[in-house]
C-alpha positions as CSV (number, residue, x, y, z in Angstrom):
1,X,37.5,56.7,-51.6
2,X,40.0,54.7,-49.6
3,X,40.6,57.7,-47.4
4,X,36.9,58.2,-46.9
5,X,36.4,54.6,-46.0
6,X,39.2,54.8,-43.4
7,X,38.1,58.1,-41.8
8,X,36.2,57.9,-38.5
9,X,32.6,59.0,-38.1
10,X,31.5,60.7,-34.9
11,X,27.7,60.8,-34.4
12,X,25.5,60.7,-31.4
13,X,23.0,58.0,-30.4
14,X,20.5,60.7,-29.4
15,X,19.7,61.3,-33.1
16,X,19.0,57.6,-33.7
17,X,17.6,56.2,-30.4
18,X,16.6,59.3,-28.5
19,X,18.8,58.4,-25.5
20,X,21.5,60.3,-23.7
21,X,24.2,61.7,-26.0
22,X,27.5,60.1,-26.1
23,X,30.1,59.8,-28.8
24,X,30.4,56.5,-30.7
25,X,33.3,55.7,-32.9
26,X,33.4,53.1,-35.5
27,X,34.8,52.3,-38.9
28,X,32.2,52.6,-41.7
29,X,32.2,52.6,-45.5
30,X,30.7,55.2,-47.8
31,X,27.8,52.9,-48.6
32,X,26.7,52.8,-45.0
33,X,26.9,56.6,-44.7
34,X,24.7,57.0,-47.7
35,X,22.1,54.6,-46.3
36,X,22.1,56.5,-43.0
37,X,21.4,59.7,-44.8
38,X,18.6,58.2,-46.8
39,X,16.9,57.0,-43.6
40,X,17.1,60.4,-42.0
41,X,15.6,62.1,-45.1
42,X,12.7,59.6,-45.1
43,X,12.0,60.2,-41.4
44,X,12.1,63.9,-41.9
45,X,9.6,63.7,-44.9
46,X,7.1,61.5,-43.0
47,X,4.2,63.5,-41.4
48,X,3.0,61.7,-38.2
49,X,0.3,64.3,-37.3
50,X,-3.4,63.3,-37.5
51,X,-5.3,65.3,-40.1
52,X,-8.3,67.4,-38.9
53,X,-11.5,67.3,-41.1
54,X,-14.8,69.2,-41.2
55,X,-18.2,67.6,-40.9
56,X,-18.3,67.3,-44.6
57,X,-14.9,65.5,-44.6
58,X,-12.7,68.4,-46.0
59,X,-9.2,68.9,-44.6
60,X,-8.5,71.9,-42.4
61,X,-4.9,73.3,-42.8
62,X,-5.3,76.5,-40.7
63,X,-4.4,76.2,-37.0
64,X,-7.3,78.4,-35.9
65,X,-9.8,76.3,-37.9
66,X,-8.4,73.1,-36.3
67,X,-8.8,74.5,-32.8
68,X,-12.4,75.6,-33.5
69,X,-13.3,72.1,-34.8
70,X,-11.9,70.4,-31.8
71,X,-13.9,72.7,-29.4
72,X,-17.1,72.0,-31.3
73,X,-16.4,68.3,-31.1
74,X,-15.9,68.3,-27.3
75,X,-19.0,70.4,-26.7
76,X,-21.1,67.9,-28.7
77,X,-19.8,65.1,-26.5
78,X,-20.5,67.0,-23.3
79,X,-24.1,68.2,-24.1
80,X,-25.3,65.1,-25.9
81,X,-28.8,63.7,-24.8
82,X,-29.0,60.8,-22.3
83,X,-30.0,57.4,-23.8
84,X,-33.6,56.1,-23.3
85,X,-32.6,52.7,-21.9
86,X,-29.2,53.1,-20.3
87,X,-27.3,49.8,-19.6
88,X,-27.2,48.6,-16.0
89,X,-23.5,48.3,-15.2
90,X,-22.7,46.7,-11.8
91,X,-20.4,48.7,-9.6
92,X,-16.8,47.5,-9.1
93,X,-17.1,47.9,-5.3
94,X,-20.2,46.7,-3.5
95,X,-21.8,49.3,-1.3
96,X,-22.2,48.4,2.3
97,X,-25.9,48.5,3.3
98,X,-27.2,49.7,6.6
99,X,-24.3,51.8,7.6
100,X,-24.4,53.6,10.9
101,X,-24.5,57.3,10.0
102,X,-25.3,60.4,11.9
103,X,-28.9,60.4,10.6
104,X,-29.5,56.9,12.1
105,X,-28.2,58.1,15.5
106,X,-30.4,61.2,15.3
107,X,-33.4,59.0,14.6
108,X,-32.6,57.0,17.6
109,X,-32.3,60.0,19.8
110,X,-35.7,61.3,18.6
111,X,-37.3,58.0,19.5
112,X,-35.8,58.2,22.9
113,X,-37.1,61.7,23.4
114,X,-40.6,60.8,22.2
115,X,-40.7,57.9,24.7
116,X,-39.6,60.3,27.5
117,X,-36.8,57.9,28.6
118,X,-34.5,59.6,31.2
119,X,-30.8,59.2,31.1
120,X,-30.8,57.3,34.4
121,X,-33.3,54.7,33.2
122,X,-31.3,54.3,30.0
123,X,-28.1,53.7,31.9
124,X,-29.9,51.2,34.2
125,X,-31.2,49.3,31.2
126,X,-27.8,49.2,29.7
127,X,-26.2,48.0,32.9
128,X,-28.8,45.3,33.3
129,X,-28.2,44.1,29.7
130,X,-24.4,44.2,30.3
131,X,-24.8,42.2,33.5
132,X,-26.9,39.5,31.7
133,X,-24.2,39.2,29.0
134,X,-21.5,39.0,31.7
135,X,-23.5,36.3,33.5
136,X,-23.8,34.3,30.2
137,X,-20.1,34.6,29.6
138,X,-19.3,33.4,33.2
139,X,-21.6,30.4,32.7
140,X,-19.8,29.5,29.5
141,X,-16.4,29.9,31.2
142,X,-17.6,27.5,33.9
143,X,-18.7,25.0,31.3
144,X,-15.4,25.3,29.5
145,X,-13.6,24.6,32.8
146,X,-15.7,21.6,33.5
147,X,-15.1,20.2,30.1
148,X,-11.3,20.8,30.5
149,X,-11.5,18.9,33.8
150,X,-13.4,16.0,32.2
151,X,-10.9,16.0,29.3
152,X,-8.0,15.7,31.8
153,X,-9.7,12.9,33.7
154,X,-10.2,11.0,30.5
155,X,-6.6,11.4,29.6
156,X,-5.6,10.0,33.1
157,X,-8.0,7.1,32.7
158,X,-6.5,6.4,29.2
159,X,-3.0,6.3,30.6
160,X,-4.0,4.0,33.5
161,X,-5.7,1.6,31.0
162,X,-2.7,1.6,28.8
163,X,-0.5,0.7,31.8
164,X,-2.9,-2.2,32.6
165,X,-2.7,-3.3,29.0
166,X,1.0,-3.5,29.2
167,X,0.8,-5.6,32.3
168,X,-1.7,-8.0,30.7
169,X,0.5,-8.3,27.6
170,X,3.4,-9.3,29.8
171,X,1.2,-11.8,31.6
172,X,0.0,-13.2,28.3
173,X,3.6,-13.7,27.2
174,X,4.5,-15.5,30.4
175,X,1.5,-17.8,30.0
176,X,2.5,-18.6,26.5
177,X,6.0,-19.5,27.7
178,X,4.4,-21.7,30.4
179,X,2.2,-23.4,27.8
180,X,5.3,-24.1,25.6
181,X,7.1,-25.6,28.6
182,X,4.1,-27.8,29.4
183,X,3.8,-29.0,25.9
184,X,7.5,-30.0,26.0
185,X,6.9,-31.8,29.3
186,X,3.9,-33.6,27.8
187,X,6.0,-34.8,24.9
188,X,8.7,-36.0,27.3
189,X,6.0,-37.9,29.4
190,X,4.7,-39.5,26.2
191,X,8.2,-40.7,25.4
192,X,8.7,-42.1,28.9
193,X,5.4,-43.9,28.8
194,X,6.3,-45.5,25.5
195,X,9.6,-46.7,27.1
196,X,7.7,-48.1,30.0
197,X,5.4,-50.0,27.7
198,X,8.4,-51.4,25.8
199,X,9.8,-52.6,29.2
200,X,6.5,-54.4,30.0
201,X,6.5,-56.1,26.6
202,X,10.0,-57.4,27.3
203,X,8.8,-58.8,30.6
204,X,6.0,-60.6,28.8
205,X,8.4,-62.1,26.4
206,X,10.5,-63.4,29.3
207,X,7.5,-65.0,30.8
208,X,6.6,-66.8,27.5
209,X,10.2,-68.1,27.4
210,X,9.9,-69.5,30.9
211,X,6.7,-71.3,30.1
212,X,8.3,-72.9,27.0
213,X,11.2,-74.0,29.1
214,X,8.9,-75.7,31.6
215,X,7.0,-77.5,28.9
216,X,10.1,-78.7,27.1
217,X,12.4,-80.3,29.7
218,X,15.3,-80.6,27.2
219,X,18.4,-78.9,28.8
220,X,20.0,-77.7,25.6
221,X,16.9,-76.0,24.4
222,X,16.3,-74.4,27.8
223,X,19.8,-72.9,27.8
224,X,19.4,-71.4,24.3
225,X,16.0,-69.9,25.1
226,X,17.3,-68.4,28.4
227,X,20.2,-66.8,26.5
228,X,17.7,-65.3,24.0
229,X,15.5,-64.0,26.8
230,X,18.4,-62.5,28.7
231,X,19.6,-60.8,25.5
232,X,16.1,-59.3,25.0
233,X,15.9,-58.1,28.6
234,X,19.3,-56.5,28.5
235,X,18.6,-54.6,25.2
236,X,15.3,-53.3,26.5
237,X,16.5,-52.4,30.0
238,X,19.2,-50.2,28.7
239,X,16.6,-48.0,27.1
240,X,15.2,-47.0,30.5
241,X,17.3,-44.3,32.2
242,X,17.9,-43.8,35.8
243,X,16.1,-40.5,35.7
244,X,12.9,-42.3,34.7
245,X,13.1,-44.7,37.6
246,X,13.7,-41.8,40.0
247,X,10.7,-39.9,38.6
248,X,8.5,-42.9,39.1
249,X,9.8,-43.6,42.6
250,X,8.8,-40.1,43.7
251,X,5.3,-40.2,42.2
252,X,4.1,-43.8,42.7
253,X,6.8,-45.8,44.6
254,X,8.0,-47.9,41.6
255,X,11.4,-49.6,42.0
256,X,13.4,-51.0,39.1
257,X,13.9,-54.8,38.8
258,X,17.3,-56.3,39.2
259,X,17.4,-59.0,36.5
260,X,20.7,-60.3,37.7
261,X,19.3,-61.6,41.0
262,X,18.2,-65.2,40.9
263,X,14.4,-65.7,41.2
264,X,11.9,-68.5,40.7
265,X,9.1,-68.5,38.2
266,X,6.4,-67.6,40.8
267,X,8.5,-64.7,42.2
268,X,8.9,-63.3,38.6
269,X,5.2,-63.4,38.0
270,X,4.5,-61.5,41.2
271,X,7.1,-58.9,40.4
272,X,5.7,-58.5,36.8
273,X,2.2,-57.9,38.2
274,X,3.6,-55.3,40.6
275,X,5.5,-53.6,37.9
276,X,2.4,-53.5,35.6
277,X,0.4,-51.9,38.4
278,X,3.0,-49.4,39.3
279,X,3.5,-48.5,35.6
280,X,-0.3,-48.0,35.1
281,X,-0.5,-45.8,38.2
282,X,2.6,-43.8,37.1
283,X,1.0,-43.2,33.6
284,X,-2.3,-42.2,35.1
285,X,-0.5,-39.8,37.6
286,X,1.6,-38.2,34.8
287,X,-1.4,-37.8,32.6
288,X,-3.5,-36.2,35.4
289,X,-0.7,-33.7,36.2
290,X,-0.2,-32.7,32.6
291,X,-4.0,-32.4,32.0
292,X,-4.4,-30.2,35.1
293,X,-1.5,-28.0,34.1
294,X,-2.8,-27.6,30.6
295,X,-6.4,-26.8,31.8
296,X,-5.0,-24.2,34.2
297,X,-2.9,-22.5,31.6
298,X,-5.8,-22.5,29.1
299,X,-8.1,-20.9,31.7
300,X,-5.5,-18.3,32.4
301,X,-5.1,-17.5,28.7
302,X,-8.9,-17.2,28.3
303,X,-9.2,-14.9,31.2
304,X,-6.3,-12.7,30.0
305,X,-7.8,-12.6,26.5
306,X,-11.2,-11.5,27.8
307,X,-9.6,-8.9,30.0
308,X,-7.6,-7.5,27.0
309,X,-10.7,-7.4,24.9
310,X,-12.6,-5.5,27.6
311,X,-9.8,-3.0,28.0
312,X,-9.7,-2.4,24.2
313,X,-13.4,-1.8,24.2
314,X,-13.1,0.6,27.0
315,X,-10.3,2.4,25.2
316,X,-12.4,2.8,22.1
317,X,-15.3,4.2,24.2
318,X,-12.9,6.6,25.8
319,X,-11.6,7.8,22.5
320,X,-15.2,8.4,21.3
321,X,-15.9,10.4,24.4
322,X,-12.7,12.4,23.9
323,X,-13.8,13.3,20.3
324,X,-17.2,14.4,21.6
325,X,-15.7,16.5,24.3
326,X,-13.3,18.2,21.9
327,X,-16.2,19.0,19.6
328,X,-18.1,20.5,22.5
329,X,-15.1,22.5,23.6
330,X,-14.7,24.0,20.1
331,X,-18.4,24.9,20.0
332,X,-18.3,26.6,23.4
333,X,-15.2,28.5,22.6
334,X,-16.7,29.7,19.3
335,X,-19.9,30.8,21.2
336,X,-17.8,32.5,23.8
337,X,-15.9,34.5,21.2
338,X,-19.1,35.4,19.4
339,X,-20.7,36.7,22.7
340,X,-17.6,38.7,23.6
341,X,-17.6,40.3,20.2
342,X,-21.2,41.3,20.4
343,X,-20.6,42.7,23.9
344,X,-17.8,44.9,22.7
345,X,-19.9,46.1,19.7
346,X,-22.8,47.0,22.0
347,X,-20.5,48.8,24.4
348,X,-19.1,50.9,21.5
349,X,-22.5,51.6,20.2
350,X,-23.8,52.8,23.5
351,X,-20.8,55.0,24.1
352,X,-21.3,56.6,20.7
353,X,-25.1,57.2,21.4
354,X,-24.3,58.7,24.8
355,X,-21.7,61.0,23.2
356,X,-24.3,62.3,20.7
């Protein structure tokens, strides 16, 4: 048994799988060989043929009887009667209706012969119809050209309006910068006016001190009060810059007071009154200038904003017109294509009729 187990078995795959024959070598035991034999015997014993029976259900073993039975069966299928209510089965492919066939062309020719239409008249009618169609096509081409020209003009207008918008935006930015500068200047003017008011208050304090000195003739008290007034005048005068004095000199003609110069009580009063007048005039002039500049800048801003809004509305209108023109162009082009197709079809039809 050991020898049988170790010997090689050569068999072909064609017997097992039905493929091309090629040798296959493998080591196998006696049990596997027996199983293979049993399977082969079972397959050989199986009868895969379909049995043939009579009308009564009896089996037919003869080959001639089987052939006769099959012939009878097929004759019955061929010559069976039609059903009373056959089912309406829709066709897989839809039939094209109103096809142009030779019969239709012959009918047309008969009608032409009955009407006694000559070939020359028929050709003339065809030429007239073709000319009409060509005229319609030319008109539509002209309309398309006009629409194209309008479309180009609209695009040019849009570009010009966009350029104007850019210019107005730049102007708006410049005006905003000017407004910011004017606001800063106004704030500076308010600060200067507050400084001037403080200076007037110090002058009033000095006048009060002088009055008290006149009422009280005591020399010691007078000296102390004068020192206090001088201290107040020095502390307030330092707050006023030289730039402020120059600015007021240019606008109103105000000149700063020299407190170091000796002056009497009457001279001080006159100078204080002059200073008050000059200060009031300077404040009024500064406020007038600032108000004028602000009003001008506000008017310019309003005008620019109105112009920008008008330009935007015009742009929106132009875009609507552009959309309408594009729609009209598409409609005209579709009509043009449809007419050209009809023209080609009629030409082909007429050629076929003339050939017949």
